[in-house]
C-alpha positions in Angstrom: 0.0 0.1 -0.1 1.4 3.3 -1.1 1.4 6.3 1.3 -0.6 9.5 0.2 -0.1 12.9 1.1 -2.4 14.1 4.0 -4.5 17.0 4.0 -1.9 19.1 5.8 1.2 17.2 4.6 3.6 16.2 1.7 6.3 13.6 1.1 10.0 14.5 1.3 12.7 13.3 -1.1 13.0 10.0 1.2 9.4 9.3 1.3 8.7 10.3 4.9 5.6 12.1 5.5 6.2 15.8 6.9 3.7 18.0 8.2 3.2 21.1 6.0 3.0 24.8 7.5 -0.6 24.5 6.9 -0.8 21.8 9.8 1.3 23.9 12.1 -0.9 26.8 11.2 -3.9 25.0 12.4 -2.1 23.7 15.6 -1.3 27.5 16.2 -4.6 28.8 15.7 -6.2 26.1 18.0 -3.9 27.0 20.8 -4.3 30.8 20.2 -8.0 30.1 20.5 -7.6 28.0 23.6 -5.4 30.5 25.2 -8.0 33.5 24.4 -10.9 31.4 25.6 -8.9 30.4 28.8 -8.3 33.9 29.7 -11.7 35.4 28.7 -14.1 32.6 29.3 -15.8 33.1 32.7 -15.3 30.2 35.2 -17.5 27.3 35.0 -19.1 26.4 38.0 -16.9 23.4 39.1 -13.8 25.2 38.1 -15.0 27.7 40.8 -15.6 25.0 43.3 -12.3 23.4 42.7 -10.5 26.8 43.3 -12.6 27.1 46.6 -11.2 23.8 47.6 -8.0 24.8 46.8 -8.2 27.7 49.6 -8.8 24.9 51.9 -6.4 22.4 50.9 -6.6 18.8 52.5 -5.0 15.2 51.6 -8.2 14.9 49.7 -11.8 15.6 49.3 -15.1 13.6 49.0 -15.8 14.9 45.4 -12.4 14.6 43.8 -8.8 13.7 45.3 -6.2 16.5 45.9 -4.4 16.9 42.5 -6.8 19.4 40.7 -7.5 21.9 44.0 -3.6 21.6 44.6 -2.7 22.5 40.9 -5.2 25.7 41.0 -3.8 26.8 44.6 -0.2 26.5 43.3 -1.1 28.5 40.0 -3.3 31.2 41.9 -0.6 31.5 44.6 1.9 32.5 42.3 -0.2 34.5 39.6 -3.2 35.6 41.5 -7.1 34.8 41.3 -7.8 35.0 37.8 -9.6 32.5 35.3 -6.2 32.2 33.3 -4.0 31.4 36.6 -6.8 29.0 37.5 -6.7 27.2 34.0 -2.8 27.7 33.5 -1.8 24.3 34.8 -4.3 22.5 32.7 -3.5 24.0 29.5 0.2 23.0 30.1 -0.8 19.5 30.9 -3.1 19.0 27.9 -0.2 20.2 25.8 2.0 17.6 27.4 -0.8 14.9 26.9 -0.8 15.7 23.0 3.0 15.7 23.0 2.7 12.3 24.7 0.4 11.1 21.9 3.0 12.1 19.5 5.9 10.4 21.4 4.1 7.1 21.4 3.6 7.4 17.6 7.1 8.1 17.1 8.2 5.0 19.3 6.2 2.7 17.2 7.4 3.9 13.9 10.4 6.0 14.5 9.9 8.6 12.0 9.7 12.2 13.1 6.8 12.7 10.8 4.7 10.1 12.8 5.0 12.4 15.8 3.8 15.5 13.6 1.2 13.2 12.5 -0.1 12.1 15.8 -0.2 15.7 17.0 -2.7 16.6 14.2 -4.9 13.5 14.5 -5.2 14.0 18.2 -5.7 18.0 17.8 -8.5 17.3 15.2 -10.8 15.6 17.5 -13.3 18.2 18.9 -13.3 17.0 22.5 -9.4 16.5 22.6 -8.9 19.5 21.0 -10.3 21.5 23.8 -8.7 19.7 26.6 -7.1 21.7 29.3 -9.4 24.7 28.6 -11.2 24.1 31.6 -9.5 23.3 35.1 -11.2 20.0 35.9 -9.8 16.4 37.0 -10.2 15.0 33.5 -7.2 16.9 32.4 -4.6 15.4 34.7 -6.4 11.9 34.6 -6.2 11.7 30.7 -2.5 12.7 31.0 -2.1 10.1 33.6 -3.6 7.4 31.5 -1.4 8.4 28.4 1.7 8.3 30.9 1.2 4.9 32.1 0.4 3.7 28.6 3.6 5.0 27.1 5.4 3.6 30.2 4.2 0.3 29.1 5.1 0.6 25.4 8.8 1.7 26.5 9.1 -1.1 28.8 8.1 -3.8 26.0 10.7 -2.1 24.0 13.6 -1.7 26.2 15.0 -2.6 29.5 15.7 1.1 30.5 14.3 2.9 33.6 12.5 5.2 31.2 9.5 3.3 30.9 9.4 2.6 34.7 9.3 6.3 35.8 6.6 6.9 33.2 4.3 4.2 34.6 4.9 5.5 38.1 4.2 9.0 37.3 1.0 8.0 35.6 -0.1 5.6 38.6 0.7 8.4 41.1 -1.1 11.2 39.1 -3.9 9.0 38.2 -4.7 8.1 41.7 -4.4 11.6 42.7 -6.5 12.9 39.9 -10.1 11.3 40.1 -12.0 8.4 41.6 -12.7 7.2 38.1 -8.9 6.0 38.0 -10.2 2.7 39.3 -11.8 2.1 35.8 -8.5 2.2 33.5 -6.7 0.7 36.3 -8.7 -2.2 36.3 -8.7 -2.5 32.7 -4.9 -2.2 32.2 -4.3 -4.9 35.1 -6.8 -7.3 33.0 -4.8 -6.6 29.9 -1.5 -6.9 31.5 -2.5 -10.4 32.5 -4.1 -11.4 29.5 -1.3 -10.4 26.8 1.8 -12.8 27.0 4.0 -9.8 26.2 2.8 -7.7 29.1 2.4 -10.7 31.6 6.3 -11.3 30.8 7.1 -8.1 32.2 5.9 -8.9 35.5 8.9 -11.0 36.2 11.1 -7.6 36.3 11.1 -6.4 39.9 11.5 -2.9 38.6 7.9 -3.1 37.4 6.5 -3.8 40.7 8.6 -1.3 42.5 7.9 1.6 40.1 4.3 0.7 39.3 3.1 -0.1 43.0 5.1 2.7 44.5 3.7 5.2 42.1 0.1 3.9 42.9 0.8 4.1 46.6 2.0 7.4 46.5 -1.1 8.8 44.7 -3.6 6.6 46.4 -2.4 6.9 50.2 -3.5 10.6 50.9 -7.1 9.6 49.4 -6.9 6.4 51.5 -6.3 8.4 54.6 -8.8 11.1 54.1 -11.4 8.5 53.1 -10.6 6.4 56.2 -11.4 9.5 58.4 -14.3 10.5 56.4 -16.0 7.1 56.7 -15.6 6.3 53.1 -18.1 9.1 52.1 -16.5 10.0 48.7 -16.3 6.4 47.7 -19.8 5.7 48.5 -21.0 8.6 46.4 -18.9 8.0 43.5 -19.8 4.3 43.6 -23.2 3.9 44.9 -25.1 7.3 45.5 -24.6 9.1 42.2 -25.6 6.2 40.2 -29.0 4.6 39.6 -27.8 1.0 38.9 -30.6 0.3 36.8 -30.6 -0.5 33.0 -31.1 2.5 30.8 -32.0 1.5 27.3 -31.3 5.0 25.7 -27.7 4.6 26.7 -27.3 2.0 23.7 -26.8 5.0 21.6 -23.8 6.4 23.5 -21.3 4.7 21.0 -22.9 6.5 18.2 -23.0 9.7 20.3 -19.3 9.0 21.0 -18.6 9.6 17.3 -19.7 13.4 17.3 -17.1 14.1 20.1 -14.6 12.4 18.1 -15.9 13.5 14.7 -17.5 10.3 12.6 -15.1 9.7 9.9 -12.1 10.0 12.4 -14.0 8.0 14.9 -14.1 4.9 12.0 -10.5 5.6 11.2 -9.2 5.0 14.7 -11.5 1.9 15.1 -10.0 0.4 12.0 -6.4 1.4 13.1 -7.0 -0.4 16.5 -8.5 -3.6 15.1 -5.9 -4.0 12.5 -3.2 -3.6 15.4 -4.8 -6.2 17.6 -2.3 -8.8 16.0 0.7 -6.5 15.3 3.8 -6.3 17.5 3.5 -6.1 21.3 3.4 -2.3 22.0 0.7 -1.8 19.3 -1.4 -4.7 20.6 -1.1 -3.2 24.2 -2.4 0.0 23.1 -5.2 -1.6 21.2 -6.2 -3.7 23.8 -6.3 -1.2 26.5 -8.4 1.3 24.4 -10.9 -1.2 23.3 -10.9 -2.8 26.8 -11.2 0.9 28.5 -14.2 1.6 25.8 -15.9 -1.4 26.6 -15.7 -0.8 30.6 -17.0 2.6 30.0 -20.0 1.6 27.7 -20.8 -1.2 29.8 -20.9 0.8 32.9 -22.7 3.6 31.2 -25.8 1.4 30.7 -26.3 1.6 34.5 -24.6 4.7 35.9 -25.0 8.3 36.2 -28.4 9.4 34.3 -28.1 12.9 35.1 -24.8 14.1 33.8 -23.0 13.6 30.3 -20.4 11.1 30.3 -19.4 11.1 26.9 -16.0 12.6 27.7 -15.1 9.8 29.6 -13.7 7.4 27.0 -11.4 10.2 25.1 -8.2 8.5 26.7 -9.1 5.4 24.6 -9.4 7.3 21.3 -6.2 9.0 22.2 -4.5 5.5 22.7 -5.7 4.7 19.1 -4.4 7.7 17.7 -0.6 6.5 17.6 -1.9 3.3 16.0 -3.4 5.5 13.1 -0.6 7.7 13.1 2.2 5.4 12.7 0.5 3.2 10.0 0.3 3.8 6.4 -2.3 6.2 5.5 -5.9 4.9 5.4 -8.5 5.5 2.6 -10.7 8.5 3.5 -8.2 9.9 6.0 -8.3 13.1 4.2 -11.9 13.3 4.5 -11.7 12.4 8.0 -9.3 15.3 9.0 -11.4 17.6 7.2 -14.7 16.7 9.1 -12.8 16.8 12.4 -11.2 20.0 11.9 -14.7 21.5 10.8 -16.2 19.7 13.9 -13.4 21.4 16.0 -14.0 24.9 14.1 -17.7 24.6 15.0 -17.0 24.1 18.6 -14.4 27.0 18.7 -17.3 29.2 17.3 -19.9 28.0 19.9 -17.3 28.6 22.9 -16.6 32.0 21.4 -20.3 32.6 21.5 -20.4 31.5 25.1 -17.7 34.0 25.8 -18.8 37.1 24.0 -22.7 36.8 23.7 -24.1 33.9 25.9 -27.6 35.5 25.4 -27.7 34.5 21.8 -28.1 30.6 23.2 -30.8 31.7 25.5 -33.9 29.5 24.9 -32.1 26.7 23.4 -30.7 23.3 24.8 -27.1 24.3 24.6 -27.4 27.4 26.7 -24.6 27.4 29.2 -25.9 28.0 32.7 -22.6 27.2 34.6 -20.7 30.1 32.6 -23.2 32.7 33.1 -24.8 35.2 35.4 -22.3 35.2 38.3 -20.6 38.4 37.1 -24.4 39.9 37.3 -25.0 38.3 40.9 -21.4 39.8 42.2 -22.5 43.4 40.7 -25.7 43.3 42.6 -24.1 42.2 45.7 -21.4 44.9 45.7 -24.0 47.6 44.9 -26.2 46.5 48.0 -23.7 45.6 50.6 -21.0 47.5 51.8 -18.0 45.5 53.1 -14.4 45.4 53.8 -11.3 43.2 53.9 -10.8 43.8 57.4 -14.4 42.8 58.4 -15.7 40.5 55.7 -19.6 40.2 55.5 -21.1 36.7 55.7 -22.9 35.9 52.5 -25.1 32.9 52.1 -25.5 31.5 48.9 -28.3 29.1 47.9 -26.1 26.3 46.4 -22.6 25.3 46.3 -22.0 26.5 42.9 -23.2 29.9 43.2 -21.4 29.9 46.6 -18.1 29.1 44.9 -18.5 31.3 42.1 -19.4 34.2 44.7 -16.2 33.7 46.5 -14.0 33.8 43.5 -15.6 37.0 42.3 -16.2 38.8 45.5 -12.7 38.2 47.0 -12.0 38.7 50.7 -14.3 41.4 51.4 -17.0 38.6 51.7 -17.2 35.3 53.2 -19.5 33.1 51.4 -21.3 30.0 52.6 -23.5 27.6 50.9 -27.3 27.0 52.1 -28.3 23.2 52.6 -29.6 22.5 48.7 -30.5 19.3 47.1 -27.7 20.2 44.5 -25.0 20.2 47.2 -26.2 16.2 47.9 -26.6 15.5 44.4 -22.9 16.5 43.3 -21.3 15.2 46.5 -20.4 18.5 47.7 -22.4 18.8 51.0 -19.8 17.0 53.0 -16.8 19.1 51.5 -18.7 22.5 52.4 -19.1 20.9 56.0 -15.4 20.0 55.9 -14.4 23.7 54.9 -16.7 25.1 57.3 -18.6 26.9 54.4 -22.1 25.4 55.0 -25.1 26.5 56.6 -24.2 25.7 60.1 -21.2 27.7 59.7 -22.8 30.7 58.5 -25.4 30.6 61.2 -22.3 30.8 63.8 -20.6 33.7 61.9 -23.6 35.7 61.3 -25.5 35.5 64.3 -25.2 39.2 65.5 -25.5 40.8 62.2 -27.7 41.1 59.3 -28.2 37.9 57.0 -27.7 38.1 53.4 -28.9 35.4 51.0 -28.2 35.1 47.3 -30.2 32.8 45.2 -30.2 31.9 41.4 -33.6 30.4 40.5 -32.3 28.0 37.6 -30.4 26.1 40.3 -34.1 24.7 41.5 -36.6 23.1 39.3 -39.7 25.1 38.2 -41.9 23.0 40.5 -39.8 23.7 43.8 -39.0 27.2 43.3 -41.6 28.8 45.1 -41.8 26.2 47.7 -37.9 26.8 48.2 -38.7 30.7 48.7 -41.3 29.6 51.1 -38.4 27.9 53.1 -36.3 30.8 53.3 -39.2 32.7 55.1 -39.8 29.9 57.5 -36.0 29.8 58.3 -35.7 33.8 58.5 -39.2 35.4 59.1 -39.3 39.0 58.0 -36.6 38.5 55.0 -37.2 40.8 52.1 -36.5 41.0 48.8 -33.8 43.6 47.9 -32.6 43.3 44.5 -33.0 41.1 41.4 -31.6 40.6 38.2 -33.0 39.1 34.8 -30.2 37.9 32.7 -30.1 36.4 29.3 -34.0 36.4 29.0 -34.4 34.9 32.3 -32.1 31.9 31.8 -30.7 33.4 35.0 -32.7 35.0 37.5 -31.0 36.2 40.7 -32.4 37.5 44.0 -30.5 39.3 46.7 -32.4 39.1 50.1 -31.7 40.7 53.7 -32.9 39.5 57.1 -32.4 41.6 60.3 -35.0 40.4 62.5 -37.1 43.6 62.6 -40.2 42.2 60.8 -42.5 39.1 60.6 -44.0 39.2 57.0 -41.5 38.1 54.2 -41.2 40.0 50.9 -40.5 37.2 48.5 -39.8 36.9 44.5 -42.7 36.0 42.4 -42.4 32.8 40.2 -44.0 32.0 36.9 -44.0 30.1 33.7 -44.9 31.6 30.2 -45.7 29.1 27.4 -44.3 30.6 24.1 -46.6 27.9 22.1 -49.4 30.0 21.4 -52.7 28.0 21.3 -55.8 28.7 19.1 -56.5 32.2 18.3 -52.9 32.9 19.6 -54.0 32.7 23.1 -51.1 33.2 25.4 -51.1 30.9 28.6 -48.8 30.8 31.8 -49.0 31.0 35.5 -47.5 33.1 38.4 -46.7 32.1 42.0 -46.5 34.2 44.8 -45.5 32.0 48.1 -47.1 34.5 50.2 -50.3 34.8 48.4 -50.2 38.3 47.2 -52.7 39.9 44.8 -50.6 40.6 41.6 -51.0 42.5 38.4 -49.4 41.0 35.3 -48.3 42.2 32.0 -46.2 40.8 28.9 -43.7 42.8 27.2 -43.1 42.0 23.3 -40.4 44.4 22.0 -41.8 47.8 22.7 -45.4 46.4 23.2 -47.0 46.1 26.6 -49.9 43.7 26.9 -52.0 43.5 30.0 -52.7 39.9 31.1 -55.8 38.5 32.9 -54.9 37.0 36.0 -56.3 34.5 38.5 -57.5 32.0 35.9 -57.9 28.5 36.8 -55.1 26.1 35.6 -56.8 22.6 35.8 -54.6 19.9 37.7 -51.7 22.5 38.6 -52.7 22.0 42.3 -51.5 18.5 41.9 -48.3 19.2 39.9 -47.1 21.8 42.3 -46.4 21.6 46.2 -49.5 23.2 48.2 -47.2 25.9 49.7 -46.3 27.1 46.3 -49.2 29.5 46.4 -52.4 29.5 48.7 -54.4 30.5 45.6 -53.8 27.4 43.8 -55.2 26.5 41.2 -56.3 30.0 40.4 -52.9 31.3 39.5 -53.2 31.3 35.6 -52.5 34.3 33.3 -53.8 34.7 29.6 -54.3 37.0 26.9 -54.7 37.3 23.1 -51.4 38.2 21.4 -51.6 40.1 18.1 -51.2 38.7 14.9 -48.0 40.6 14.2 -46.2 39.7 17.5 -43.0 37.8 17.2 -39.8 37.4 19.2 -39.1 37.1 23.0 -42.3 37.8 25.2 -41.4 38.7 29.1 -43.8 38.0 31.9 -43.8 41.0 34.3 -45.7 41.0 37.7 -46.2 43.3 40.6 -47.8 43.3 43.9 -49.7 46.1 45.0 -47.8 49.4 44.2 -44.6 47.8 44.0 -42.3 47.9 40.9 -42.7 45.7 37.9 -40.3 42.6 38.0 -39.4 40.4 35.2 -40.5 37.0 36.1 -39.8 34.6 32.9 -39.4 35.0 29.3 -40.2 32.6 26.2 -39.6 33.1 22.4 -43.2 33.1 20.9 -44.1 30.3 18.4 -47.4 29.4 16.8 -48.4 25.8 18.1 
């Protein structure tokens, strides 16, 4: 089989593949975009929480081992608390991961061009292309897996210490990065015992010394912390977060995986892995490890986490396949595969730029990114209403762990932020971490016993059916709590409340909640409802562009009292609103309400469409 030029390469006089200037231009553009996004994109909610953990370093935490918070703490300790400083170590680790893929390809073939070709293939996969953009545990975990894979390749090729050191680093960093390290560790152990070539390595004492030594170095701090935490983290990661029931829809996940790899490249990588199954020992090791890891993740995925996406989990397996494709002769359709992959990566880049510059453009769609948005507006609202100083920081209670972490990062030392008890804290395994850091509700009560209490809430953190009930719970905890300010962000995708309690009143002033159906019924009839936890008499109107449409209130909504908690509004089911919308009206419609002579406040919004 002859070798054909890749889309970004050419042949030199000796017939060796060389990456052209276009290839390096693509890599340069990709990394320029990643650096831009890393410096300008607001922190993802989980990133803020890992930063918060980095301010309270421990041997490990119940949600993650220590590597991610420690890396963030090291970087921000040197460069200050900024988004780019939080992400800097992870960008560097991602670059090292891509380089490892190239080094593995070079070790399999020996031609320098294989290194370059592997870089381009790895960087063309959309999810791998943006690896390291976010400061999350998957970044060091991926590096650890690749390090261990490369270590075994080198051990199969030589008697030197290089492979043993790489194996030790991979084992240590993997155990310190994520509880999910147990899956690739188990797969690797099974493959080592199954393949004769790797099983023979077990006769070398150095393998045991470096492999087990590295594993203990990374795992002992986690084991120590979990011993004292009565295994809470392991219990959450292995039991509590998973339904452990068969989910038919997960059978489609292997096909969905093709989207994050890119379809043609997905097929080419599988072909390379299958062809390497009976190749030389290092290639077979990579193929068996990658296939085993995919089989493990896809099998577990049928029974595990049904609320979070796990499509990024198997990415290290496809990176393990990449050297096999890069070191082989060029495959049919590789030109098309690279073109499609780089196109998908470009689309992802445009999407991330939109999230960075104009998140409101994504409002009302399934791809709106709640975890990137709104926290600057929340911080601005707090600063505008609460006087604080670094010498006497003000206690601030945020309604859930993610908002609390974002606010502590945004507001700095002038505020000490705590997280209220919220179902999300338990759902994401953060409630015990908050208690360990003394940033939970109990710590807030102790810190603010003699001062006015401030509560910051984001309604999007609570499902619609539970929002009014949650507000009623705020009032039950703090009778006399009053709404001071609120912000309506990105057409209501984010609605933020700032409330104050100073013990001077008995009646609460709480937000109004609501729903607006953008699908107009027969006769272009608008339908929705408004909920007031206190049962206040409300006026309502809808804004469509510059037009204001008065709404009828108090309409009966059949069956609503059975779908919402009873304390959502004492007027249930007579909480409906409605009106006829003019034929020419289109675009966004915002539902506004007020109680008595109070100010009009935006409650929710929806894009108009005829049913």
